Every structure is written in structure tokens, then in C-alpha cells.
C-alpha positions in Angstrom: -13.9 35.0 -0.9 -12.9 31.9 -3.5 -11.6 29.0 -2.2 -7.8 30.4 -3.3 -8.5 33.4 -1.6 -9.6 31.5 1.3 -6.2 30.1 1.6 -4.4 32.7 1.4 -6.3 34.9 4.0 -6.0 31.2 6.0 -2.0 31.1 5.0 -1.8 35.2 5.6 2.0 36.0 6.9 1.7 32.1 8.7 5.1 29.7 7.8 5.1 26.7 6.0 7.3 24.1 6.7 7.6 20.5 4.6 8.0 17.4 6.9 8.5 13.9 5.7 5.2 11.7 6.6 7.4 9.4 8.8 8.5 12.5 11.3 4.3 13.5 11.1 3.2 9.6 11.6 3.8 7.0 14.6 4.8 3.3 14.5 2.2 0.6 13.9 2.6 -2.7 15.1 1.5 -5.9 13.4 -0.8 -8.9 14.8 0.4 -11.9 16.2 -1.8 -14.3 15.4 -0.4 -17.1 17.2 -1.5 -15.3 20.5 -4.8 -15.0 19.6 -8.2 -16.8 18.5 -9.6 -14.3 18.2 -10.9 -13.2 14.4 -11.0 -10.4 12.9 -12.3 -8.3 9.6 -9.8 -8.3 6.8 -8.8 -5.7 4.2 -7.3 -7.1 1.3 -6.1 -4.8 -1.6 -9.1 -5.4 -3.3 -11.5 -4.1 -0.7 -10.7 -0.7 -1.0 -12.3 1.1 -3.8 -9.7 3.4 -5.8 -13.6 5.8 -7.0 -14.9 6.1 -3.4 -11.6 6.0 -1.2 -14.0 3.7 0.9 -13.7 -0.4 2.5 -16.4 -2.0 0.1 -15.9 -5.8 1.7 -14.0 -7.4 3.7 -13.6 -11.0 5.2 -13.5 -12.2 8.5 -10.1 -14.3 9.3 -8.9 -16.3 11.9 -5.4 -17.8 12.9 -5.8 -20.4 10.7 -7.9 -19.0 7.9 -5.7 -15.9 7.8 -3.3 -15.4 4.4 0.2 -14.8 5.1 -0.4 -10.7 3.4 -2.8 -10.3 6.9 -0.4 -8.7 9.2 -1.3 -4.6 9.8 -3.5 -3.9 12.9 -5.2 -0.6 12.0 -6.9 1.8 14.5 -9.6 4.3 14.0 -8.2 7.2 12.0 -5.6 5.5 10.4 -5.0 6.3 6.2 -4.2 2.9 4.5 -2.2 3.8 1.2 -1.8 1.0 -1.1 1.8 0.0 -2.2 1.5 -2.3 -5.3 0.4 -0.5 -8.4 0.5 2.6 -6.3 -0.1 5.1 -9.2 -3.7 3.8 -9.3 -4.5 5.7 -5.7 -6.2 3.2 -4.1 -6.2 4.6 -0.4 -8.4 5.2 2.3 -9.2 6.8 6.3 -9.7 3.4 8.9 -13.5 4.4 10.4 -15.1 3.1 13.6 -16.6 -0.3 11.9 -12.7 -1.5 11.2 -11.3 -0.3 13.9 -9.1 -3.4 15.7 -9.4 -4.8 11.4 -6.5 -7.0 9.8 -5.1 -4.8 6.9 -2.9 -7.2 4.5 1.3 -5.9 3.8 0.1 -4.6 0.2 -0.7 -1.4 2.4 1.5 1.2 4.1 0.2 2.4 7.1 0.2 6.0 8.3 -0.8 6.8 11.8 -1.0 10.2 12.0 0.6 12.4 15.4 -2.6 13.9 15.5 -1.0 16.9 17.9 1.1 18.0 14.8 -1.6 16.9 12.0 -5.0 16.1 11.2 -6.1 12.3 9.7 -7.0 13.2 7.0 -4.6 16.3 6.4 -2.5 13.3 5.5 -5.7 11.4 3.4 -6.0 14.3 1.0 -2.6 14.8 0.4 -2.0 11.4 -0.4 -4.8 12.2 -3.9 -2.4 15.1 -4.8 -1.4 15.6 -8.7 2.4 16.5 -6.1 2.5 12.4 -4.6 1.3 10.6 -8.0 4.7 12.4 -9.5 6.5 11.3 -6.4 4.9 7.8 -7.0 6.1 7.8 -10.5 9.7 8.5 -10.0 10.3 6.3 -6.8 8.1 3.1 -7.6 9.8 0.2 -9.2 9.0 -3.3 -11.5 6.9 -3.2 -14.7 5.1 -5.5 -14.2 4.0 -5.2 -10.5 4.9 -1.8 -9.7 5.5 -0.6 -6.6 6.8 1.5 -3.1 8.7 0.7 -0.4 6.5 1.5 2.6 9.9 3.5 3.3 9.2 5.7 0.0 5.7 6.5 1.3 7.0 8.1 4.7 9.7 9.7 3.0 7.4 12.3 1.3 6.6 15.8 2.4 3.8 17.5 2.9 3.0 20.7 4.2 2.4 21.8 7.8 1.4 25.4 8.4 2.6 27.5 10.6 4.3 24.3 13.0 5.8 27.0 16.1 1.8 27.1 16.7 0.5 23.8 16.9 -3.2 24.9 17.4 -3.6 27.4 15.5 -1.7 24.3 12.6 -5.0 22.3 13.7 -6.4 25.0 12.6 -6.0 25.4 9.2 -6.1 22.6 8.6 -9.4 21.9 9.9 -10.7 24.4 7.6 -8.9 23.2 4.5 -10.2 20.2 5.7 -13.9 20.3 5.3 -13.8 22.5 2.3 -12.2 19.3 0.8 -14.5 16.6 2.6 -17.7 19.0 0.9 -16.4 18.2 -2.6 -15.0 15.3 -1.8 -18.0 13.8 -0.1 -20.2 15.4 -2.8 -18.2 13.4 -5.6 -18.2 10.2 -3.6 -21.7 10.2 -3.1 -22.6 10.7 -7.2 -19.9 8.3 -7.7 -20.8 5.9 -5.8 -24.3 5.7 -7.5 -22.6 6.3 -10.9 -20.9 3.1 -10.2 -23.3 1.0 -8.6 -25.5 1.6 -11.8 -22.1 1.0 -14.5 -21.5 -1.9 -11.8 -24.9 -3.1 -12.7 -24.7 -2.6 -16.2 -21.7 -4.7 -16.3 -23.3 -8.0 -15.1 -25.7 -7.7 -17.4 -23.6 -7.3 -20.1 -21.9 -10.4 -18.8 -24.8 -12.0 -18.4 -26.4 -11.3 -21.9 -22.3 -12.4 -23.4 -22.3 -15.4 -21.4 -25.3 -17.0 -22.8 -24.7 -15.3 -26.5 -21.7 -17.3 -26.1 -22.7 -20.4 -24.9 -24.4 -21.8 -28.2 -26.3 -24.4 -25.8 -28.3 -24.6 -29.5 -27.4 -24.0 -33.4 -24.6 -25.8 -35.5 -21.5 -25.5 -33.3 -18.5 -27.7 -32.5 -16.5 -27.1 -29.9 -12.9 -27.3 -30.2 -9.2 -27.0 -28.4 -7.6 -23.9 -28.7 -4.4 -26.7 -29.8 -6.4 -28.0 -32.5 -7.3 -24.2 -34.6 -4.4 -22.2 -33.3 -0.9 -22.0 -31.9 1.1 -20.4 -29.1 3.8 -18.3 -30.0 5.4 -17.5 -26.8 7.1 -13.4 -26.2 11.0 -12.6 -25.8 11.9 -10.9 -22.7 12.2 -7.0 -22.9 12.3 -4.5 -19.1 11.4 -1.3 -17.8 14.2 0.2 -19.2 13.9 -0.8 -22.8 11.0 1.6 -23.2 11.6 4.2 -25.6 9.0 7.2 -26.8 10.1 6.7 -30.5 10.5 2.5 -31.2 8.9 -0.7 -31.5 5.2 -0.8 -30.8 5.2 -3.2 -27.6 2.2 -4.7 -25.3 4.2 -5.7 -22.1 1.8 -8.5 -20.2 1.2 -6.6 -17.2 -0.5 -3.9 -20.0 -3.3 -6.8 -20.6 -4.9 -6.6 -17.0 -4.0 -3.2 -16.7 -4.6 -1.1 -19.1 -6.4 -2.9 -22.0 -9.6 -4.1 -22.3 -11.2 -6.7 -25.5 -9.2 -5.5 -28.3 -7.0 -2.8 -29.2 -5.5 -1.5 -32.0 -2.8 1.1 -30.3 -0.1 0.2 -27.7 1.2 1.9 -24.6 4.4 0.9 -25.1 6.9 1.6 -27.2 11.0 -0.6 -26.8 14.5 0.6 -28.3 14.7 -0.9 -32.3 17.7 -2.5 -31.8 16.1 -5.3 -29.7 13.9 -5.9 -33.3 15.8 -8.7 -33.8 15.5 -10.3 -30.5 11.8 -9.9 -29.6 8.7 -12.1 -30.6 5.4 -10.7 -32.1 2.1 -11.2 -32.5 0.3 -9.9 -36.0 -2.7 -8.4 -36.8 -5.6 -10.9 -35.8 -3.8 -12.4 -33.3 -5.0 -12.9 -29.6 -2.2 -11.6 -26.8 -2.9 -13.5 -23.6 -1.2 -13.1 -20.2 0.8 -16.0 -18.7 1.3 -14.8 -15.6 -0.6 -13.1 -12.8 -2.1 -12.0 -8.8 -5.7 -13.5 -10.3 -7.1 -16.1 -11.9 -8.7 -13.3 -13.8 -5.4 -11.6 -15.0 -3.6 -15.3 -15.6 -4.7 -16.1 -19.3 -6.1 -12.6 -20.1 -6.6 -12.1 -23.4 -6.8 -8.8 -25.9 -7.6 -9.0 -30.0 -5.0 -7.0 -31.8 -6.4 -5.7 -34.4 -4.4 -3.1 -35.5 -2.7 -2.5 -38.8 1.2 -4.0 -38.0 3.1 -6.7 -36.0 3.7 -5.8 -32.1 6.9 -7.3 -29.3 5.2 -9.3 -26.8 6.4 -10.1 -23.4 7.9 -13.5 -22.5 5.6 -13.7 -19.9 2.5 -13.5 -22.5 1.7 -16.0 -25.7 0.2 -14.6 -29.3 -2.1 -16.8 -30.0 -3.0 -17.2 -33.9 -5.5 -19.0 -35.9 -8.3 -18.5 -38.6 -10.8 -17.2 -36.4 -12.4 -13.6 -36.0 -9.5 -12.3 -33.3 -12.7 -10.1 -31.1 -14.9 -12.9 -31.2 -12.1 -15.4 -28.9 -11.2 -12.2 -27.1 -14.6 -11.8 -25.8 -15.0 -15.9 -25.9 -12.0 -15.5 -22.9 -14.0 -13.3 -21.1 -16.9 -15.7 -20.3 -17.0 -17.5 -16.9 -17.2 -19.9 -18.3 -13.8 -20.5 -20.2 -12.2 -18.9 -17.1 -13.1 -21.6 -15.1 -12.3 -24.0 -17.1 -8.7 -22.2 -17.8 -8.0 -22.0 -13.8 -7.6 -25.9 -14.3 -4.3 -25.2 -16.0 -2.7 -22.8 -13.7 0.0 -22.9 -11.4 0.3 -21.1 -8.1 2.9 -19.7 -6.5 4.5 -16.6 -5.9 2.2 -15.8 -8.9 -0.4 -18.0 -10.9 1.4 -19.0 -13.8 -0.2 -20.3 -16.8 0.4 -23.8 -18.4 0.1 -23.6 -21.6 0.1 -27.0 -22.5 -3.1 -27.3 -20.2 -4.5 -24.2 -22.2 -4.2 -25.3 -25.5 -6.8 -28.1 -24.4 -9.6 -25.8 -23.4 -12.6 -25.4 -25.7 -13.6 -22.6 -27.9 -17.0 -22.6 -29.8 -17.0 -22.7 -33.5 -20.1 -22.3 -35.5 -20.8 -23.8 -38.9 -17.7 -25.4 -38.4 -18.2 -26.4 -41.8 -18.6 -23.7 -43.7 -16.0 -21.6 -42.9 -17.7 -18.1 -44.6 -20.4 -18.9 -42.9 -18.8 -19.4 -39.4 -17.1 -16.3 -39.7 -20.6 -13.9 -40.7 -22.1 -16.0 -37.5 -18.8 -14.6 -35.0 -19.0 -11.0 -37.1 -22.8 -11.2 -36.1 -22.1 -11.8 -32.5 -18.9 -9.4 -32.2 -20.7 -6.6 -33.3 -23.5 -7.3 -31.0 -21.0 -7.3 -28.0 -19.0 -4.6 -29.5 -22.2 -2.2 -28.5 -22.4 -3.8 -24.8 -19.1 -2.9 -24.9 -18.9 0.5 -25.9 -21.5 1.0 -23.3 -20.1 -0.5 -20.1 -16.6 0.3 -20.5 -15.5 3.3 -22.6 -13.8 6.0 -20.7 -15.2 8.5 -23.0 -18.9 7.4 -23.2 -21.8 7.1 -21.1 -21.1 6.1 -17.1 -18.0 5.9 -17.0 -17.0 9.3 -18.8 -19.6 10.9 -16.4 -17.7 9.6 -13.4 -14.4 10.7 -14.5 -16.0 14.2 -15.2 -16.9 14.0 -11.5 -13.8 12.7 -9.7 -11.7 15.6 -12.4 -14.4 18.2 -10.6 -12.8 17.4 -6.8 -9.2 16.8 -8.0 -9.2 20.4 -9.3 -10.9 22.2 -6.2 -7.8 19.5 -4.0 -5.6 21.0 -5.7 -6.1 24.0 -6.2 -6.7 24.3 -2.6 -3.4 22.3 -1.8 -1.3 24.2 -3.7 1.2 24.7 -1.0 4.6 27.1 -2.0 7.5 24.9 -2.2 10.8 26.1 -0.1 12.7 26.1 -3.4 9.3 28.7 -4.9 9.4 30.9 -1.9 13.3 31.3 -2.0 12.5 32.8 -5.6 
């Protein structure tokens, strides 16, 4: 029997009711740090793997070391869903190892009413196509898209045979069993591939940093402000995005959607804004000036497209006479990130202090011979391009294999969760 046939057999003659998650979950509580001297594992947003839906690493915190976001107490079988950048679908199920941990306020905690619904029933629905579409419609904010806990709990999932809880749980259990089989196989293979990809990225980062360290040879380290100028963009909002308009890069996209360089954009803004915008020209390096992490702030992408592009006012175009990809590659190095971090102000968001950024130095090979300098920059770029394609391109190598494994699980999950909506039943 096919998996779809199995679903039809399980639901033969059974009613299905779509119920909001808030009606299927219990209230949860926050920790009262002032009343405890115990330490707790802290599940930060980066603790949960988007690929494997597992907790990879946590820190141990106390009331004196816990960040302000460490608030939500979790129990075994709670489902965590990250409400920041929600369409990344960062979620997981809490197991024995993390019962009693504290999660970031960036998570919505879903504690199933187990007399009605299985925790894993909720878990698998959070990965569904329908939930992602719901998030796209209900998230707010363009730079830091987010969805509220209330909106997450408004999402409706199907509960088969709600008038007979025992039978309902049996149906859920059988579908969950099949999905778990696919998911665990996919997660195991993905984990192996991800580990290999991580190792390759570390190898690449090490080689890139060594190649750009210029410990020997004819090189001069020059301040960015001495070799180019920083041009701040002008503000535009999510409401200004259109399908056919002026090509643009929003600063939040620099660290969420772009790699080291780009010749195509993901966004366009209204043409009637043309005179009020500022632009990056081909060869400029576009730099994000705000972000959640030090790596985000100052993240650079070399614009190597053929036309100028509008840039947001929380970003800068660095205009210069060097190879743009060489500059952008150098801006990914550990040394540059460390130097840049000295010129970042912290607050609600981290912000780049551009006057300080202008003082950060970059190596210029053969500084007295521009032609030879560009040739050497190009030689290094050609080497790094090959590493970049191997480690980062979604259409090549391991990333492509990981994507195919995840699509396989997604295909079967969506088939097995293809419950008719009320309007489809009425039709």
C-alpha cells in the first residue's frame, strides 16, 4: 500500500477538524532567576540546527550570567519554534537531555495537550508547506522578519476523529511513525553531509586566511579610508518592494541571502523612488552596517553585476580601485572580523561605526605597481572562487546533496499531511 493510500485508509470515514494550536497546547512559564541559584542549560536561537532540527550545543548559565533573553522554561516533549526569521523553520522537540533547560524568548514553546494531540504531530506540522506559507503571510519586519507567539498559536492543524481521542491518537501515531522513519533517515544522512561540509568550510577558511595573511612578499597594509570611500544608502521599506522595479539590496539580505559576491539581486523597489535612492556601482562592495551578531555587522558582498543597484541606508557601498572580490574575500577573514569588531557599537542591534571602519587596514600586494597588484589580486580570487564554489554553491557538491535529501523528506511529509481543508470538504 502506498503512503497516500495508507492515509486514505486511516481516514476512511473519519471526520477531521482543523484546530488552532493554542487550543491544543498548555500554558508555559518563565524562569524566576531571582529565586534560584541553580544553573540551567540555555537554548539560544543558534543552538538548534535548521537542517537536522536537533539541539547541537548549549551553554550553562546562572542568574548572574544569563542573557536577558534566557527566560522560557522547557520540559520534555515541548516543541520549540524560532519566531525570528521564522521561514527558516528552526524548530525542535525537547528530549530528556534538555528537560528543565531555559530557552530564548526568540522561541515559541508549544506544550501539547497529550490527551488530544501528540507532540510529534505538532512537530511535523511545523515543517509543512502550509505552515511556511502561513508564516510568509503573517511575519512582519523586513530586516529582522519575525512572527509573534500569538500568530504561531493561531495556526490551525488537523485533528482526525476529534470525537474519539483514542482513535485520533492512534491515527496520529501511525502517520508520525512513517514520517519519523523518513525524517530520521534524512537527518542522519544530512548530519553526515553537514559534518563533512563543515570540515571543508573550516579547511577553506583556514586556507583563505593563510592566503590573505601576506606574511611574505611585497605588500602594504592600507586603511580602507585611504583606498576608497564609503557611500551610505538611502532608506526604503518592505512596502516599497515590487516585482518589476529598480534592482536593490536590502542590508538584511547581505547576511541572509548573499555570499561573497553577486551579479543578481533578490529584490526590486519602486521606480518612482529613483531620485531619492543611492546606488552601488559595478565593482563596489556593499557592506551591512547593522546586525544581530558581529559577523553580520560589516558583512560584505562584492557587486559584480552590470548595472547599478539601490542600497538601503543601513548599508554602505565601498567604492575603490581594487578587485572587488578580493576586498570581499578579505572582509570574511578572521583577522578582518576581529579588527572590525573594535568599531561596532552594541545596543538593541549592533551597529558599525563607519569612522572607525575607515581605519581598518587591508593588504595591497605590489602597492607601487597597480597592474601587477590587480594581477595578483585576480590570481588569489581565482583560487578562492574554486573553494567558494565547492563549499557554498547550492547547485554543486555537498550542499546540493543535502538539499536533495531534505526535499525527499519534504515530499513524503507533504503527501502524508495532505488533509482536506474545510472548504475543500464542502466543495
